[in-house]
Wavefront OBJ file of the C-alpha trace (Angstrom):
o trace
v -1.129 15.174 16.481
v 0.633 18.026 16.890
v 3.121 15.592 17.922
v 3.815 14.258 14.894
v 3.792 17.588 12.824
v 7.159 17.834 11.591
v 8.674 14.353 12.074
v 10.450 12.960 9.107
v 9.425 9.525 8.260
v 9.670 6.180 5.725
v 6.537 4.929 4.493
v 5.971 0.440 3.441
v 3.670 1.435 0.103
v 2.407 -1.417 -1.393
v 0.535 0.406 -4.052
v -2.732 -0.265 -2.851
v -5.460 2.151 -1.228
v -4.628 1.515 2.691
v -1.080 2.553 2.173
v -1.355 5.382 -0.088
v -4.203 6.567 2.559
v -1.889 6.885 5.562
v 0.816 8.257 3.526
v -2.038 11.225 2.471
v -3.047 11.078 6.190
v 0.783 11.171 8.064
v 1.164 14.297 5.123
v -1.928 15.764 6.359
v -0.712 15.733 9.721
v 2.414 17.352 8.638
v 4.652 15.014 9.305
v 7.081 14.825 6.618
v 7.857 12.270 3.929
v 12.050 10.740 3.179
v 11.137 8.568 1.080
v 8.664 5.588 0.731
v 9.385 2.401 -0.160
v 8.233 -1.385 -1.915
v 9.480 -4.558 -1.195
v 10.478 -5.936 -5.059
v 10.612 -9.656 -5.620
v 13.262 -10.270 -7.056
v 12.526 -13.398 -8.736
v 9.096 -11.780 -10.806
v 10.597 -8.778 -10.978
v 7.218 -6.435 -9.359
v 6.841 -6.040 -6.452
v 5.798 -7.865 -3.397
v 1.801 -8.577 -3.042
v 0.422 -6.252 -5.410
v 3.110 -6.919 -8.315
v 2.974 -3.221 -9.808
v 6.556 -3.325 -12.056
v 9.680 -1.026 -11.356
v 9.228 1.479 -14.291
v 5.136 1.982 -13.144
v 7.099 2.799 -8.849
v 9.364 5.148 -10.606
v 6.742 7.400 -12.722
v 4.107 6.726 -8.866
v 7.174 8.702 -7.468
v 7.173 11.741 -10.091
v 3.636 12.496 -9.460
v 3.553 12.148 -5.986
v 7.212 13.340 -5.498
v 8.484 11.224 -3.001
v 10.758 9.045 -3.759
v 10.033 5.523 -3.775
v 13.213 3.010 -2.955
v 13.554 -0.393 -4.119
v 13.666 -3.363 -1.035
v 14.402 -6.202 -3.782
v 14.385 -9.069 -1.792
v 13.524 -13.191 -1.518
v 11.238 -13.944 0.756
v 14.149 -15.499 2.928
v 16.345 -12.377 3.094
v 12.758 -9.873 3.803
v 13.589 -9.277 7.583
v 16.886 -8.547 7.006
v 16.607 -6.393 4.170
v 13.921 -4.799 5.651
v 15.520 -3.475 8.704
v 18.414 -2.419 6.567
v 15.949 -0.008 4.800
v 15.209 1.119 8.247
v 17.879 1.746 9.226
v 18.702 3.686 6.245
v 16.421 6.195 6.605
v 17.299 6.746 10.708
v 20.206 8.123 8.991
v 18.278 10.343 6.752
v 16.383 11.832 9.666
v 13.521 9.129 9.456
v 11.423 9.158 12.881
v 8.764 6.945 12.354
v 7.696 4.368 9.911
v 4.442 4.475 8.297
v 1.894 1.375 7.735
v -1.457 1.220 6.341
v -2.220 -2.069 8.623
v -6.093 -1.172 10.217
v -6.174 -4.127 12.427
v -4.297 -7.218 11.843
v -2.563 -7.384 14.986
v 0.177 -10.276 13.430
v 0.978 -8.082 11.152
v 1.305 -4.714 13.767
v 3.970 -7.138 15.905
v 6.011 -7.650 12.849
v 5.997 -3.903 11.689
v 6.858 -3.011 15.181
v 9.302 -5.076 15.834
v 11.068 -4.736 13.047
v 11.405 -0.658 14.033
v 12.093 -1.169 17.460
v 14.970 -3.392 15.792
v 16.707 -0.384 14.761
v 15.003 2.442 17.199
v 12.507 3.931 14.646
v 8.856 4.247 15.864
v 6.665 2.453 14.094
v 2.826 4.866 13.248
v 0.040 2.988 11.868
v -2.776 6.127 11.538
v -5.065 3.802 10.708
v -5.190 1.740 13.208
v -8.103 0.175 14.677
v -11.037 2.693 12.355
v -13.584 0.715 10.457
v -12.831 -0.817 7.690
v -15.878 0.563 5.941
v -14.941 4.066 6.680
v -12.387 3.884 6.064
v -12.423 3.089 2.042
v -15.624 5.407 2.403
v -12.697 8.650 2.991
v -9.826 6.991 0.278
v -13.315 7.087 -2.105
v -14.303 10.731 -1.060
v -11.605 12.080 -0.495
v -10.787 11.921 -4.433
v -8.668 8.837 -5.448
v -9.036 6.338 -7.741
v -8.176 2.432 -7.364
v -8.171 -0.560 -9.921
v -8.789 -3.878 -8.384
v -5.956 -5.897 -10.014
v -5.938 -9.010 -7.391
v -9.161 -11.345 -6.089
v -9.315 -14.436 -3.754
v -11.647 -15.916 -5.724
v -12.174 -18.318 -2.555
v -13.210 -15.633 -0.877
v -14.891 -13.429 -3.709
v -16.436 -12.845 -7.231
v -13.685 -13.180 -9.599
v -16.792 -10.096 -11.614
v -14.759 -7.673 -9.691
v -11.582 -7.850 -11.337
v -10.541 -4.944 -13.611
v -13.114 -2.279 -11.558
v -13.010 1.026 -10.493
v -13.524 0.883 -6.367
v -16.481 3.255 -6.089
v -18.794 3.665 -3.221
v -21.088 1.284 -5.180
v -18.752 -1.015 -5.882
v -17.162 -1.552 -2.622
v -21.126 -2.179 -1.397
v -21.421 -4.469 -3.596
v -18.162 -6.321 -2.188
v -19.547 -6.022 0.929
v -22.987 -7.577 0.271
v -21.337 -10.586 -1.516
v -19.883 -11.799 1.477
v -16.512 -10.172 1.665
v -14.495 -7.972 3.631
v -15.719 -4.736 2.466
v -11.898 -3.051 2.630
v -10.131 -5.964 1.928
v -7.902 -6.432 5.125
v -8.268 -10.248 4.589
v -6.345 -10.468 1.438
v -9.969 -10.944 -0.444
v -8.617 -8.273 -2.932
v -5.621 -5.796 -3.634
v -5.596 -2.571 -4.945
v -3.349 -0.282 -7.359
v -3.753 3.494 -6.501
v -2.933 5.682 -9.522
v -4.737 8.872 -8.761
v -5.594 11.260 -6.115
v -5.102 14.100 -4.373
v -1.301 13.090 -3.983
v -0.733 12.328 -7.419
v -0.073 15.522 -9.484
v -1.292 13.529 -12.235
v -3.080 10.482 -13.121
v -0.547 7.353 -12.977
v 0.048 6.210 -17.109
v -0.395 2.139 -16.360
v -1.582 -0.214 -19.148
v -3.512 -3.739 -17.967
v -1.999 -6.392 -19.199
v -4.689 -9.863 -19.958
v -6.244 -12.104 -16.871
v -4.087 -14.322 -15.036
v -4.956 -17.390 -13.577
v -1.985 -18.117 -10.323
v -3.650 -20.494 -7.882
v -6.877 -19.574 -6.046
v -5.931 -15.766 -7.374
v -7.106 -13.767 -10.148
v -4.870 -11.474 -11.536
v -5.216 -8.214 -13.686
v -0.887 -7.196 -14.518
v -0.480 -3.842 -14.187
v 1.815 -3.114 -17.504
v 3.641 0.518 -17.763
l 1 2 3 4 5 6 7 8 9 10 11 12 13 14 15 16 17 18 19 20 21 22 23 24 25 26 27 28 29 30 31 32 33 34 35 36 37 38 39 40 41 42 43 44 45 46 47 48 49 50 51 52 53 54 55 56 57 58 59 60 61 62 63 64 65 66 67 68 69 70 71 72 73 74 75 76 77 78 79 80 81 82 83 84 85 86 87 88 89 90 91 92 93 94 95 96 97 98 99 100 101 102 103 104 105 106 107 108 109 110 111 112 113 114 115 116 117 118 119 120 121 122 123 124 125 126 127 128 129 130 131 132 133 134 135 136 137 138 139 140 141 142 143 144 145 146 147 148 149 150 151 152 153 154 155 156 157 158 159 160 161 162 163 164 165 166 167 168 169 170 171 172 173 174 175 176 177 178 179 180 181 182 183 184 185 186 187 188 189 190 191 192 193 194 195 196 197 198 199 200 201 202 203 204 205 206 207 208 209 210 211 212 213 214 215 216 217 218 219 220
């Protein structure tokens, strides 16, 4: 990994465990974060996929001491706005964009194409590693994350709101769901750990049912 040392990067950040671990690994390898970005649903006023409000994202930025920018977009404009952000970061000296994907080939292809289109390199520090070992590494490194979204067709709603420990991860796997949630079984919000100066303060709203999902909204 010596070739990556000192290289500046931007990172795709969802607020969940995998993107957090990817950023942590990149920094541990000597890479320098320029900023991290979150795609933000302007219709729902929350981040896409993980549903984090802007004030919590601002709080995260303060605690990890890395600028967190928002790509405010609709689904229709998603690709165009993503590439515009990468171009902006390239002007700031970023050579790489870091992603937290593990083994979904469609994600690899889409993200790599976005980077290629603007002359930037895509970097996937977790790629093709054991899903279980990555979950364990995240937990054992000292990160804390709460399960905020559960696909009720893929795993039990009882996991909603639980802190992801080894025991909880093992219970998820034992239930028949993927331990890492890589297929969308669950999403998380990482709020403490070695990247953070202090735990990110947040509150939990009442559970929301939306189609097949049970959601625990994170509030400021």
